[in-house]
C-alpha positions in Angstrom: 96.2 110.5 63.7 95.5 108.6 66.7 95.5 109.6 70.4 97.7 108.4 72.4 97.5 107.6 76.2 98.9 109.9 78.6 102.5 109.5 80.9 101.3 106.8 83.6 104.2 108.4 85.4 103.9 111.8 85.2 100.7 112.0 83.4 101.9 114.6 80.6 100.0 114.6 77.3 103.2 114.7 75.2 103.9 111.5 74.8 105.0 109.8 71.2 105.7 106.4 69.8 109.3 105.3 69.2 109.2 101.9 67.7 106.9 99.6 69.8 107.4 101.9 72.7 105.7 105.0 73.8 107.5 107.4 75.3 107.5 110.7 77.8 109.5 113.3 76.9 109.3 115.0 79.9 109.9 112.8 82.3 111.9 109.9 80.1 109.3 107.1 80.6 109.1 104.4 78.5 106.2 101.8 78.2 104.7 99.3 76.3 101.2 100.5 74.7 99.6 97.0 75.8 101.0 97.7 79.4 98.5 101.0 79.3 95.7 98.6 78.1 95.6 96.8 81.2 97.2 98.9 84.4 96.8 96.2 86.9 98.9 93.9 85.2 101.9 92.5 87.1 104.9 92.9 85.0 108.1 91.1 86.0 111.4 92.3 85.0 114.8 90.6 85.1 118.1 92.4 86.2 118.8 94.5 83.2 115.0 95.6 82.7 113.6 93.1 80.3 110.3 91.9 80.5 109.8 88.2 81.7 107.2 85.8 80.5 105.9 82.4 81.3 108.3 79.9 79.5 111.0 81.9 78.8 114.9 80.8 79.6 117.1 82.8 81.9 120.5 82.9 83.5 121.9 83.4 86.7 124.2 86.4 87.1 125.1 85.3 90.7 126.1 82.2 92.6 123.2 81.6 94.8 123.8 79.3 98.0 120.7 76.9 98.3 119.2 77.1 101.8 119.4 74.4 104.0 122.3 72.7 101.8 126.0 73.3 100.8 125.1 73.3 97.0 125.3 76.5 95.2 123.8 77.8 91.7 126.7 79.0 89.6 126.9 81.9 87.6 125.8 81.5 84.1 123.4 78.4 84.7 120.8 78.5 82.3 117.4 77.7 83.4 114.4 76.6 80.9 110.8 77.3 81.1 110.4 79.4 83.9 107.0 79.9 85.9 106.1 83.6 86.9 104.0 83.9 90.4 103.1 85.8 93.1 105.3 85.7 96.2 108.5 86.4 97.5 110.4 84.3 94.7 108.8 85.5 91.4 110.0 82.4 89.4 109.0 78.7 90.1 111.5 76.7 88.0 113.4 73.5 87.5 117.4 73.9 87.6 119.3 71.2 86.1 121.5 69.1 88.8 119.3 71.2 91.6 116.1 70.4 91.1 112.7 72.3 91.9 113.5 75.7 93.2 112.3 79.5 93.5 114.2 82.3 92.1 114.1 86.0 92.6 113.9 88.2 89.3 116.8 90.2 90.4 119.2 87.5 90.3 118.8 86.5 86.9 118.7 87.8 83.2 116.5 86.8 80.1 118.6 84.5 77.6 
């Protein structure tokens, strides 16, 4: 049997596998075994907790006013081919009818 890594949240040695995830029975923390290989890797998550990656398609979950304009990005707007970046706004993308803009991951869900 292979040795499983300890929980990154509470350091418990009693971790177990459940499908593609590792789970800690003591604190309930779930993580991907790939993420445990590179702990310095930044992980972006949407409003539902799903991991986002470059090139994903996301859906806006809240009406977003565009700063300096009277335009609004409506709920349900699909944004294709996102690019994840460091900074205040986590997503660089091109929204149809609006153009290039930055979004925060807390206002989108993975489509």
